[in-house]
N, CA, C, O and CB atoms as a CASP TS submission, in Angstrom:
PFRMAT TS
TARGET T0000
AUTHOR 0000-0000-0000
METHOD Language model
MODEL 1
PARENT N/A
ATOM      1  N   MET     1       9.783 -25.937-110.627  1.00  0.00           N
ATOM      2  CA  MET     1       9.722 -27.377-110.517  1.00  0.00           C
ATOM      3  C   MET     1      10.937 -27.874-109.728  1.00  0.00           C
ATOM      4  O   MET     1      12.020 -27.291-109.782  1.00  0.00           O
ATOM      5  CB  MET     1       9.661 -28.031-111.919  1.00  0.00           C
ATOM      6  N   ILE     2      10.724 -28.946-109.012  1.00  0.00           N
ATOM      7  CA  ILE     2      11.809 -29.627-108.319  1.00  0.00           C
ATOM      8  C   ILE     2      12.407 -30.617-109.311  1.00  0.00           C
ATOM      9  O   ILE     2      11.683 -31.360-109.973  1.00  0.00           O
ATOM     10  CB  ILE     2      11.307 -30.349-107.001  1.00  0.00           C
ATOM     11  N   ILE     3      13.730 -30.620-109.409  1.00  0.00           N
ATOM     12  CA  ILE     3      14.436 -31.477-110.351  1.00  0.00           C
ATOM     13  C   ILE     3      14.990 -32.690-109.615  1.00  0.00           C
ATOM     14  O   ILE     3      15.650 -32.549-108.585  1.00  0.00           O
ATOM     15  CB  ILE     3      15.572 -30.702-111.063  1.00  0.00           C
ATOM     16  N   LEU     4      14.719 -33.879-110.143  1.00  0.00           N
ATOM     17  CA  LEU     4      15.172 -35.117-109.518  1.00  0.00           C
ATOM     18  C   LEU     4      15.891 -36.006-110.533  1.00  0.00           C
ATOM     19  O   LEU     4      15.599 -35.980-111.728  1.00  0.00           O
ATOM     20  CB  LEU     4      13.984 -35.870-108.899  1.00  0.00           C
ATOM     21  N   THR     5      16.827 -36.782-110.026  1.00  0.00           N
ATOM     22  CA  THR     5      17.426 -37.845-110.827  1.00  0.00           C
ATOM     23  C   THR     5      16.476 -39.039-110.785  1.00  0.00           C
ATOM     24  O   THR     5      15.501 -39.028-110.034  1.00  0.00           O
ATOM     25  CB  THR     5      18.863 -38.232-110.300  1.00  0.00           C
ATOM     26  N   ALA     6      16.749 -40.050-111.574  1.00  0.00           N
ATOM     27  CA  ALA     6      15.924 -41.261-111.555  1.00  0.00           C
ATOM     28  C   ALA     6      15.955 -41.905-110.169  1.00  0.00           C
ATOM     29  O   ALA     6      14.926 -42.367-109.675  1.00  0.00           O
ATOM     30  CB  ALA     6      16.411 -42.267-112.626  1.00  0.00           C
ATOM     31  N   GLU     7      17.114 -41.937-109.551  1.00  0.00           N
ATOM     32  CA  GLU     7      17.236 -42.530-108.215  1.00  0.00           C
ATOM     33  C   GLU     7      16.433 -41.746-107.182  1.00  0.00           C
ATOM     34  O   GLU     7      15.753 -42.337-106.344  1.00  0.00           O
ATOM     35  CB  GLU     7      18.708 -42.592-107.794  1.00  0.00           C
ATOM     36  N   GLN     8      16.509 -40.418-107.239  1.00  0.00           N
ATOM     37  CA  GLN     8      15.750 -39.579-106.305  1.00  0.00           C
ATOM     38  C   GLN     8      14.254 -39.744-106.541  1.00  0.00           C
ATOM     39  O   GLN     8      13.475 -39.784-105.589  1.00  0.00           O
ATOM     40  CB  GLN     8      16.152 -38.094-106.451  1.00  0.00           C
ATOM     41  N   ALA     9      13.851 -39.840-107.800  1.00  0.00           N
ATOM     42  CA  ALA     9      12.436 -40.034-108.120  1.00  0.00           C
ATOM     43  C   ALA     9      11.941 -41.360-107.539  1.00  0.00           C
ATOM     44  O   ALA     9      10.838 -41.433-106.997  1.00  0.00           O
ATOM     45  CB  ALA     9      12.212 -40.000-109.653  1.00  0.00           C
ATOM     46  N   ASP    10      12.761 -42.402-107.655  1.00  0.00           N
ATOM     47  CA  ASP    10      12.385 -43.702-107.080  1.00  0.00           C
ATOM     48  C   ASP    10      12.248 -43.613-105.567  1.00  0.00           C
ATOM     49  O   ASP    10      11.392 -44.273-104.979  1.00  0.00           O
ATOM     50  CB  ASP    10      13.420 -44.774-107.449  1.00  0.00           C
ATOM     51  N   HIS    11      13.087 -42.802-104.937  1.00  0.00           N
ATOM     52  CA  HIS    11      13.080 -42.654-103.479  1.00  0.00           C
ATOM     53  C   HIS    11      11.758 -42.066-102.969  1.00  0.00           C
ATOM     54  O   HIS    11      11.254 -42.481-101.925  1.00  0.00           O
ATOM     55  CB  HIS    11      14.246 -41.768-103.038  1.00  0.00           C
ATOM     56  N   VAL    12      11.205 -41.105-103.703  1.00  0.00           N
ATOM     57  CA  VAL    12       9.991 -40.423-103.225  1.00  0.00           C
ATOM     58  C   VAL    12       8.705 -40.949-103.856  1.00  0.00           C
ATOM     59  O   VAL    12       7.612 -40.663-103.366  1.00  0.00           O
ATOM     60  CB  VAL    12      10.100 -38.947-103.497  1.00  0.00           C
ATOM     61  N   ARG    13       8.827 -41.705-104.925  1.00  0.00           N
ATOM     62  CA  ARG    13       7.628 -42.181-105.643  1.00  0.00           C
ATOM     63  C   ARG    13       6.782 -43.102-104.762  1.00  0.00           C
ATOM     64  O   ARG    13       7.293 -43.992-104.083  1.00  0.00           O
ATOM     65  CB  ARG    13       8.035 -42.923-106.935  1.00  0.00           C
ATOM     66  N   GLY    14       5.481 -42.857-104.797  1.00  0.00           N
ATOM     67  CA  GLY    14       4.562 -43.753-104.107  1.00  0.00           C
ATOM     68  C   GLY    14       3.698 -43.048-103.092  1.00  0.00           C
ATOM     69  O   GLY    14       3.714 -41.822-102.983  1.00  0.00           O
ATOM     70  N   PRO    15       2.931 -43.848-102.339  1.00  0.00           N
ATOM     71  CA  PRO    15       1.984 -43.298-101.373  1.00  0.00           C
ATOM     72  C   PRO    15       2.674 -42.516-100.261  1.00  0.00           C
ATOM     73  O   PRO    15       3.773 -42.864 -99.829  1.00  0.00           O
ATOM     74  CB  PRO    15       1.157 -44.409-100.772  1.00  0.00           C
ATOM     75  N   THR    16       2.016 -41.461 -99.808  1.00  0.00           N
ATOM     76  CA  THR    16       2.502 -40.695 -98.657  1.00  0.00           C
ATOM     77  C   THR    16       1.462 -40.837 -97.548  1.00  0.00           C
ATOM     78  O   THR    16       1.486 -41.834 -96.827  1.00  0.00           O
ATOM     79  CB  THR    16       2.750 -39.173 -99.027  1.00  0.00           C
ATOM     80  N   THR    17       0.555 -39.883 -97.386  1.00  0.00           N
ATOM     81  CA  THR    17      -0.488 -40.014 -96.363  1.00  0.00           C
ATOM     82  C   THR    17      -1.838 -39.595 -96.925  1.00  0.00           C
ATOM     83  O   THR    17      -1.918 -38.936 -97.962  1.00  0.00           O
ATOM     84  CB  THR    17      -0.143 -39.168 -95.120  1.00  0.00           C
ATOM     85  N   ASN    18      -2.892 -39.986 -96.227  1.00  0.00           N
ATOM     86  CA  ASN    18      -4.268 -39.601 -96.581  1.00  0.00           C
ATOM     87  C   ASN    18      -4.631 -39.936 -98.023  1.00  0.00           C
ATOM     88  O   ASN    18      -5.380 -39.196 -98.661  1.00  0.00           O
ATOM     89  CB  ASN    18      -4.460 -38.121 -96.353  1.00  0.00           C
ATOM     90  N   GLY    19      -4.106 -41.044 -98.538  1.00  0.00           N
ATOM     91  CA  GLY    19      -4.423 -41.455 -99.901  1.00  0.00           C
ATOM     92  C   GLY    19      -3.655 -40.710-100.977  1.00  0.00           C
ATOM     93  O   GLY    19      -3.868 -40.951-102.165  1.00  0.00           O
ATOM     94  N   ALA    20      -2.770 -39.812-100.583  1.00  0.00           N
ATOM     95  CA  ALA    20      -1.970 -39.055-101.545  1.00  0.00           C
ATOM     96  C   ALA    20      -0.743 -39.865-101.957  1.00  0.00           C
ATOM     97  O   ALA    20      -0.355 -40.815-101.277  1.00  0.00           O
ATOM     98  CB  ALA    20      -1.544 -37.690-100.949  1.00  0.00           C
ATOM     99  N   ALA    21      -0.152 -39.481-103.057  1.00  0.00           N
ATOM    100  CA  ALA    21       1.064 -40.132-103.531  1.00  0.00           C
ATOM    101  C   ALA    21       1.870 -39.141-104.361  1.00  0.00           C
ATOM    102  O   ALA    21       1.334 -38.185-104.922  1.00  0.00           O
ATOM    103  CB  ALA    21       0.729 -41.404-104.360  1.00  0.00           C
ATOM    104  N   LEU    22       3.162 -39.395-104.421  1.00  0.00           N
ATOM    105  CA  LEU    22       4.033 -38.613-105.296  1.00  0.00           C
ATOM    106  C   LEU    22       4.356 -39.459-106.520  1.00  0.00           C
ATOM    107  O   LEU    22       4.674 -40.643-106.410  1.00  0.00           O
ATOM    108  CB  LEU    22       5.343 -38.168-104.556  1.00  0.00           C
ATOM    109  N   GLU    23       4.269 -38.832-107.682  1.00  0.00           N
ATOM    110  CA  GLU    23       4.575 -39.513-108.931  1.00  0.00           C
ATOM    111  C   GLU    23       5.410 -38.571-109.798  1.00  0.00           C
ATOM    112  O   GLU    23       4.874 -37.865-110.652  1.00  0.00           O
ATOM    113  CB  GLU    23       3.268 -39.958-109.672  1.00  0.00           C
ATOM    114  N   PRO    24       6.737 -38.565-109.571  1.00  0.00           N
ATOM    115  CA  PRO    24       7.579 -37.687-110.383  1.00  0.00           C
ATOM    116  C   PRO    24       7.384 -37.988-111.873  1.00  0.00           C
ATOM    117  O   PRO    24       7.220 -39.137-112.283  1.00  0.00           O
ATOM    118  CB  PRO    24       9.067 -37.849-109.991  1.00  0.00           C
ATOM    119  N   ARG    25       7.409 -36.932-112.648  1.00  0.00           N
ATOM    120  CA  ARG    25       7.182 -37.044-114.092  1.00  0.00           C
ATOM    121  C   ARG    25       8.524 -36.996-114.812  1.00  0.00           C
ATOM    122  O   ARG    25       9.346 -36.116-114.557  1.00  0.00           O
ATOM    123  CB  ARG    25       6.241 -35.909-114.604  1.00  0.00           C
ATOM    124  N   GLU    26       8.739 -37.955-115.718  1.00  0.00           N
ATOM    125  CA  GLU    26       9.983 -37.980-116.482  1.00  0.00           C
ATOM    126  C   GLU    26       9.829 -37.144-117.745  1.00  0.00           C
ATOM    127  O   GLU    26       8.848 -37.263-118.478  1.00  0.00           O
ATOM    128  CB  GLU    26      10.384 -39.431-116.837  1.00  0.00           C
ATOM    129  N   LEU    27      10.823 -36.296-117.978  1.00  0.00           N
ATOM    130  CA  LEU    27      10.855 -35.497-119.193  1.00  0.00           C
ATOM    131  C   LEU    27      11.655 -36.244-120.258  1.00  0.00           C
ATOM    132  O   LEU    27      12.378 -37.187-119.937  1.00  0.00           O
ATOM    133  CB  LEU    27      11.467 -34.093-118.921  1.00  0.00           C
ATOM    134  N   PRO    28      11.534 -35.839-121.509  1.00  0.00           N
ATOM    135  CA  PRO    28      12.247 -36.534-122.592  1.00  0.00           C
ATOM    136  C   PRO    28      13.762 -36.614-122.394  1.00  0.00           C
ATOM    137  O   PRO    28      14.407 -37.526-122.910  1.00  0.00           O
ATOM    138  CB  PRO    28      11.963 -35.848-123.894  1.00  0.00           C
ATOM    139  N   ASP    29      14.327 -35.667-121.652  1.00  0.00           N
ATOM    140  CA  ASP    29      15.791 -35.673-121.439  1.00  0.00           C
ATOM    141  C   ASP    29      16.214 -36.560-120.273  1.00  0.00           C
ATOM    142  O   ASP    29      17.392 -36.592-119.918  1.00  0.00           O
ATOM    143  CB  ASP    29      16.288 -34.255-121.194  1.00  0.00           C
ATOM    144  N   GLY    30      15.257 -37.287-119.668  1.00  0.00           N
ATOM    145  CA  GLY    30      15.594 -38.198-118.583  1.00  0.00           C
ATOM    146  C   GLY    30      15.560 -37.586-117.199  1.00  0.00           C
ATOM    147  O   GLY    30      15.765 -38.285-116.206  1.00  0.00           O
ATOM    148  N   VAL    31      15.303 -36.283-117.118  1.00  0.00           N
ATOM    149  CA  VAL    31      15.170 -35.596-115.835  1.00  0.00           C
ATOM    150  C   VAL    31      13.752 -35.825-115.317  1.00  0.00           C
ATOM    151  O   VAL    31      12.806 -35.897-116.102  1.00  0.00           O
ATOM    152  CB  VAL    31      15.483 -34.062-115.971  1.00  0.00           C
ATOM    153  N   PHE    32      13.606 -35.937-114.005  1.00  0.00           N
ATOM    154  CA  PHE    32      12.292 -36.081-113.384  1.00  0.00           C
ATOM    155  C   PHE    32      11.938 -34.774-112.684  1.00  0.00           C
ATOM    156  O   PHE    32      12.818 -34.061-112.202  1.00  0.00           O
ATOM    157  CB  PHE    32      12.269 -37.278-112.378  1.00  0.00           C
ATOM    158  N   ILE    33      10.647 -34.466-112.632  1.00  0.00           N
ATOM    159  CA  ILE    33      10.196 -33.226-112.009  1.00  0.00           C
ATOM    160  C   ILE    33       9.006 -33.485-111.093  1.00  0.00           C
ATOM    161  O   ILE    33       8.229 -34.420-111.285  1.00  0.00           O
ATOM    162  CB  ILE    33       9.827 -32.191-113.078  1.00  0.00           C
ATOM    163  N   LEU    34       8.898 -32.619-110.095  1.00  0.00           N
ATOM    164  CA  LEU    34       7.716 -32.534-109.238  1.00  0.00           C
ATOM    165  C   LEU    34       7.390 -31.059-109.084  1.00  0.00           C
ATOM    166  O   LEU    34       8.292 -30.222-109.037  1.00  0.00           O
ATOM    167  CB  LEU    34       7.949 -33.227-107.835  1.00  0.00           C
ATOM    168  N   ASN    35       6.125 -30.740-109.005  1.00  0.00           N
ATOM    169  CA  ASN    35       5.717 -29.364-108.765  1.00  0.00           C
ATOM    170  C   ASN    35       6.155 -28.942-107.363  1.00  0.00           C
ATOM    171  O   ASN    35       6.055 -29.727-106.420  1.00  0.00           O
ATOM    172  CB  ASN    35       4.184 -29.206-108.935  1.00  0.00           C
ATOM    173  N   GLU    36       6.631 -27.726-107.223  1.00  0.00           N
ATOM    174  CA  GLU    36       7.087 -27.225-105.927  1.00  0.00           C
ATOM    175  C   GLU    36       5.970 -27.165-104.886  1.00  0.00           C
ATOM    176  O   GLU    36       6.255 -27.047-103.694  1.00  0.00           O
ATOM    177  CB  GLU    36       7.691 -25.854-106.095  1.00  0.00           C
ATOM    178  N   ALA    37       4.732 -27.243-105.299  1.00  0.00           N
ATOM    179  CA  ALA    37       3.604 -27.227-104.362  1.00  0.00           C
ATOM    180  C   ALA    37       3.664 -28.398-103.387  1.00  0.00           C
ATOM    181  O   ALA    37       3.084 -28.325-102.303  1.00  0.00           O
ATOM    182  CB  ALA    37       2.281 -27.258-105.127  1.00  0.00           C
ATOM    183  N   VAL    38       4.355 -29.475-103.752  1.00  0.00           N
ATOM    184  CA  VAL    38       4.449 -30.620-102.832  1.00  0.00           C
ATOM    185  C   VAL    38       5.194 -30.244-101.554  1.00  0.00           C
ATOM    186  O   VAL    38       5.036 -30.902-100.525  1.00  0.00           O
ATOM    187  CB  VAL    38       5.153 -31.803-103.517  1.00  0.00           C
ATOM    188  N   LEU    39       6.006 -29.191-101.616  1.00  0.00           N
ATOM    189  CA  LEU    39       6.777 -28.762-100.436  1.00  0.00           C
ATOM    190  C   LEU    39       5.909 -28.189 -99.328  1.00  0.00           C
ATOM    191  O   LEU    39       6.331 -28.137 -98.173  1.00  0.00           O
ATOM    192  CB  LEU    39       7.803 -27.734-100.840  1.00  0.00           C
ATOM    193  N   THR    40       4.713 -27.763 -99.665  1.00  0.00           N
ATOM    194  CA  THR    40       3.809 -27.210 -98.652  1.00  0.00           C
ATOM    195  C   THR    40       2.558 -28.058 -98.459  1.00  0.00           C
ATOM    196  O   THR    40       1.675 -27.703 -97.678  1.00  0.00           O
ATOM    197  CB  THR    40       3.410 -25.802 -99.031  1.00  0.00           C
ATOM    198  N   ASP    41       2.486 -29.163 -99.162  1.00  0.00           N
ATOM    199  CA  ASP    41       1.339 -30.061 -99.039  1.00  0.00           C
ATOM    200  C   ASP    41       1.540 -30.953 -97.810  1.00  0.00           C
ATOM    201  O   ASP    41       2.498 -31.725 -97.768  1.00  0.00           O
ATOM    202  CB  ASP    41       1.157 -30.925-100.334  1.00  0.00           C
ATOM    203  N   PRO    42       0.666 -30.863 -96.821  1.00  0.00           N
ATOM    204  CA  PRO    42       0.842 -31.653 -95.601  1.00  0.00           C
ATOM    205  C   PRO    42       0.794 -33.159 -95.837  1.00  0.00           C
ATOM    206  O   PRO    42       1.268 -33.929 -95.002  1.00  0.00           O
ATOM    207  CB  PRO    42      -0.212 -31.277 -94.603  1.00  0.00           C
ATOM    208  N   ASN    43       0.234 -33.583 -96.952  1.00  0.00           N
ATOM    209  CA  ASN    43       0.202 -35.012 -97.250  1.00  0.00           C
ATOM    210  C   ASN    43       1.578 -35.579 -97.591  1.00  0.00           C
ATOM    211  O   ASN    43       1.777 -36.794 -97.553  1.00  0.00           O
ATOM    212  CB  ASN    43      -0.745 -35.272 -98.392  1.00  0.00           C
ATOM    213  N   HIS    44       2.519 -34.714 -97.920  1.00  0.00           N
ATOM    214  CA  HIS    44       3.849 -35.170 -98.336  1.00  0.00           C
ATOM    215  C   HIS    44       4.939 -34.772 -97.344  1.00  0.00           C
ATOM    216  O   HIS    44       6.119 -34.733 -97.695  1.00  0.00           O
ATOM    217  CB  HIS    44       4.181 -34.611 -99.707  1.00  0.00           C
ATOM    218  N   THR    45       4.546 -34.478 -96.113  1.00  0.00           N
ATOM    219  CA  THR    45       5.489 -34.037 -95.080  1.00  0.00           C
ATOM    220  C   THR    45       6.679 -34.975 -94.935  1.00  0.00           C
ATOM    221  O   THR    45       7.796 -34.528 -94.676  1.00  0.00           O
ATOM    222  CB  THR    45       4.780 -33.916 -93.751  1.00  0.00           C
ATOM    223  N   VAL    46       6.446 -36.253 -95.099  1.00  0.00           N
ATOM    224  CA  VAL    46       7.510 -37.244 -94.935  1.00  0.00           C
ATOM    225  C   VAL    46       8.698 -36.964 -95.871  1.00  0.00           C
ATOM    226  O   VAL    46       9.825 -37.351 -95.566  1.00  0.00           O
ATOM    227  CB  VAL    46       6.957 -38.654 -95.195  1.00  0.00           C
ATOM    228  N   HIS    47       8.453 -36.297 -96.999  1.00  0.00           N
ATOM    229  CA  HIS    47       9.522 -36.020 -97.968  1.00  0.00           C
ATOM    230  C   HIS    47       9.926 -34.546 -98.036  1.00  0.00           C
ATOM    231  O   HIS    47      10.810 -34.201 -98.820  1.00  0.00           O
ATOM    232  CB  HIS    47       9.089 -36.472 -99.334  1.00  0.00           C
ATOM    233  N   HIS    48       9.315 -33.674 -97.248  1.00  0.00           N
ATOM    234  CA  HIS    48       9.589 -32.240 -97.347  1.00  0.00           C
ATOM    235  C   HIS    48      11.066 -31.905 -97.185  1.00  0.00           C
ATOM    236  O   HIS    48      11.623 -31.181 -98.011  1.00  0.00           O
ATOM    237  CB  HIS    48       8.791 -31.497 -96.309  1.00  0.00           C
ATOM    238  N   ASP    49      11.706 -32.409 -96.152  1.00  0.00           N
ATOM    239  CA  ASP    49      13.112 -32.055 -95.910  1.00  0.00           C
ATOM    240  C   ASP    49      13.995 -32.479 -97.069  1.00  0.00           C
ATOM    241  O   ASP    49      14.850 -31.708 -97.507  1.00  0.00           O
ATOM    242  CB  ASP    49      13.613 -32.700 -94.617  1.00  0.00           C
ATOM    243  N   PHE    50      13.804 -33.685 -97.570  1.00  0.00           N
ATOM    244  CA  PHE    50      14.606 -34.188 -98.691  1.00  0.00           C
ATOM    245  C   PHE    50      14.357 -33.361 -99.945  1.00  0.00           C
ATOM    246  O   PHE    50      15.304 -32.907-100.586  1.00  0.00           O
ATOM    247  CB  PHE    50      14.289 -35.671 -98.963  1.00  0.00           C
ATOM    248  N   LEU    51      13.099 -33.164-100.298  1.00  0.00           N
ATOM    249  CA  LEU    51      12.773 -32.437-101.524  1.00  0.00           C
ATOM    250  C   LEU    51      13.245 -30.989-101.483  1.00  0.00           C
ATOM    251  O   LEU    51      13.599 -30.425-102.518  1.00  0.00           O
ATOM    252  CB  LEU    51      11.280 -32.478-101.769  1.00  0.00           C
ATOM    253  N   ALA    52      13.253 -30.387-100.305  1.00  0.00           N
ATOM    254  CA  ALA    52      13.687 -28.993-100.170  1.00  0.00           C
ATOM    255  C   ALA    52      15.163 -28.809-100.514  1.00  0.00           C
ATOM    256  O   ALA    52      15.586 -27.697-100.826  1.00  0.00           O
ATOM    257  CB  ALA    52      13.431 -28.505 -98.756  1.00  0.00           C
ATOM    258  N   THR    53      15.948 -29.881-100.461  1.00  0.00           N
ATOM    259  CA  THR    53      17.383 -29.776-100.751  1.00  0.00           C
ATOM    260  C   THR    53      17.691 -29.903-102.242  1.00  0.00           C
ATOM    261  O   THR    53      18.818 -29.643-102.664  1.00  0.00           O
ATOM    262  CB  THR    53      18.144 -30.843 -99.984  1.00  0.00           C
ATOM    263  N   LEU    54      16.712 -30.295-103.032  1.00  0.00           N
ATOM    264  CA  LEU    54      16.947 -30.553-104.453  1.00  0.00           C
ATOM    265  C   LEU    54      16.874 -29.265-105.270  1.00  0.00           C
ATOM    266  O   LEU    54      16.228 -28.297-104.871  1.00  0.00           O
ATOM    267  CB  LEU    54      15.931 -31.566-104.982  1.00  0.00           C
ATOM    268  N   PRO    55      17.553 -29.271-106.428  1.00  0.00           N
ATOM    269  CA  PRO    55      17.526 -28.067-107.275  1.00  0.00           C
ATOM    270  C   PRO    55      16.136 -27.801-107.832  1.00  0.00           C
ATOM    271  O   PRO    55      15.311 -28.703-107.980  1.00  0.00           O
ATOM    272  CB  PRO    55      18.521 -28.204-108.426  1.00  0.00           C
ATOM    273  N   LYS    56      15.912 -26.544-108.131  1.00  0.00           N
ATOM    274  CA  LYS    56      14.641 -26.113-108.707  1.00  0.00           C
ATOM    275  C   LYS    56      14.929 -25.277-109.945  1.00  0.00           C
ATOM    276  O   LYS    56      15.936 -24.572-110.016  1.00  0.00           O
ATOM    277  CB  LYS    56      13.794 -25.307-107.675  1.00  0.00           C
ATOM    278  N   ARG    57      14.036 -25.366-110.909  1.00  0.00           N
ATOM    279  CA  ARG    57      14.164 -24.531-112.110  1.00  0.00           C
ATOM    280  C   ARG    57      12.824 -24.471-112.816  1.00  0.00           C
ATOM    281  O   ARG    57      11.933 -25.288-112.582  1.00  0.00           O
ATOM    282  CB  ARG    57      15.263 -25.079-113.067  1.00  0.00           C
ATOM    283  N   SER    58      12.709 -23.505-113.665  1.00  0.00           N
ATOM    284  CA  SER    58      11.517 -23.386-114.496  1.00  0.00           C
ATOM    285  C   SER    58      11.607 -24.445-115.594  1.00  0.00           C
ATOM    286  O   SER    58      12.665 -24.637-116.193  1.00  0.00           O
ATOM    287  CB  SER    58      11.379 -21.939-115.104  1.00  0.00           C
ATOM    288  N   VAL    59      10.503 -25.123-115.850  1.00  0.00           N
ATOM    289  CA  VAL    59      10.481 -26.182-116.849  1.00  0.00           C
ATOM    290  C   VAL    59       9.300 -25.959-117.776  1.00  0.00           C
ATOM    291  O   VAL    59       8.181 -25.706-117.331  1.00  0.00           O
ATOM    292  CB  VAL    59      10.405 -27.581-116.182  1.00  0.00           C
ATOM    293  N   THR    60       9.564 -26.054-119.063  1.00  0.00           N
ATOM    294  CA  THR    60       8.493 -26.023-120.061  1.00  0.00           C
ATOM    295  C   THR    60       8.201 -27.459-120.447  1.00  0.00           C
ATOM    296  O   THR    60       9.084 -28.185-120.904  1.00  0.00           O
ATOM    297  CB  THR    60       8.885 -25.157-121.321  1.00  0.00           C
ATOM    298  N   ILE    61       6.961 -27.858-120.259  1.00  0.00           N
ATOM    299  CA  ILE    61       6.563 -29.229-120.571  1.00  0.00           C
ATOM    300  C   ILE    61       6.289 -29.317-122.076  1.00  0.00           C
ATOM    301  O   ILE    61       5.421 -28.610-122.589  1.00  0.00           O
ATOM    302  CB  ILE    61       5.298 -29.661-119.735  1.00  0.00           C
ATOM    303  N   PRO    62       7.019 -30.173-122.780  1.00  0.00           N
ATOM    304  CA  PRO    62       6.752 -30.336-124.213  1.00  0.00           C
ATOM    305  C   PRO    62       5.331 -30.840-124.447  1.00  0.00           C
ATOM    306  O   PRO    62       4.842 -31.677-123.689  1.00  0.00           O
ATOM    307  CB  PRO    62       7.768 -31.308-124.844  1.00  0.00           C
ATOM    308  N   GLU    63       4.673 -30.348-125.471  1.00  0.00           N
ATOM    309  CA  GLU    63       3.288 -30.751-125.752  1.00  0.00           C
ATOM    310  C   GLU    63       3.170 -32.248-125.931  1.00  0.00           C
ATOM    311  O   GLU    63       2.170 -32.832-125.514  1.00  0.00           O
ATOM    312  CB  GLU    63       2.769 -30.045-126.996  1.00  0.00           C
ATOM    313  N   SER    64       4.150 -32.888-126.533  1.00  0.00           N
ATOM    314  CA  SER    64       4.079 -34.326-126.785  1.00  0.00           C
ATOM    315  C   SER    64       4.167 -35.130-125.489  1.00  0.00           C
ATOM    316  O   SER    64       3.818 -36.310-125.475  1.00  0.00           O
ATOM    317  CB  SER    64       5.197 -34.749-127.736  1.00  0.00           C
ATOM    318  N   ALA    65       4.632 -34.502-124.385  1.00  0.00           N
ATOM    319  CA  ALA    65       4.776 -35.201-123.112  1.00  0.00           C
ATOM    320  C   ALA    65       3.525 -35.062-122.263  1.00  0.00           C
ATOM    321  O   ALA    65       3.449 -35.681-121.202  1.00  0.00           O
ATOM    322  CB  ALA    65       5.985 -34.674-122.350  1.00  0.00           C
ATOM    323  N   GLU    66       2.555 -34.287-122.675  1.00  0.00           N
ATOM    324  CA  GLU    66       1.354 -34.067-121.856  1.00  0.00           C
ATOM    325  C   GLU    66       0.338 -35.146-122.036  1.00  0.00           C
ATOM    326  O   GLU    66      -0.724 -35.103-121.416  1.00  0.00           O
ATOM    327  CB  GLU    66       0.729 -32.747-122.179  1.00  0.00           C
TER
END
């Protein structure tokens, strides 16, 4: 998962192209995440360079957050 701060999540949140949009998900600890698949999705090219610079880590989604 790509790890984002609230500010970074606000920067990328919203429509991209072809009806697609990015919607970072907030975890209970206040961290935001996006699936790394967005880095190769052509609909999100506008954010690829920025997102590629952000930290990545494995994340377990709590059941209560699903």
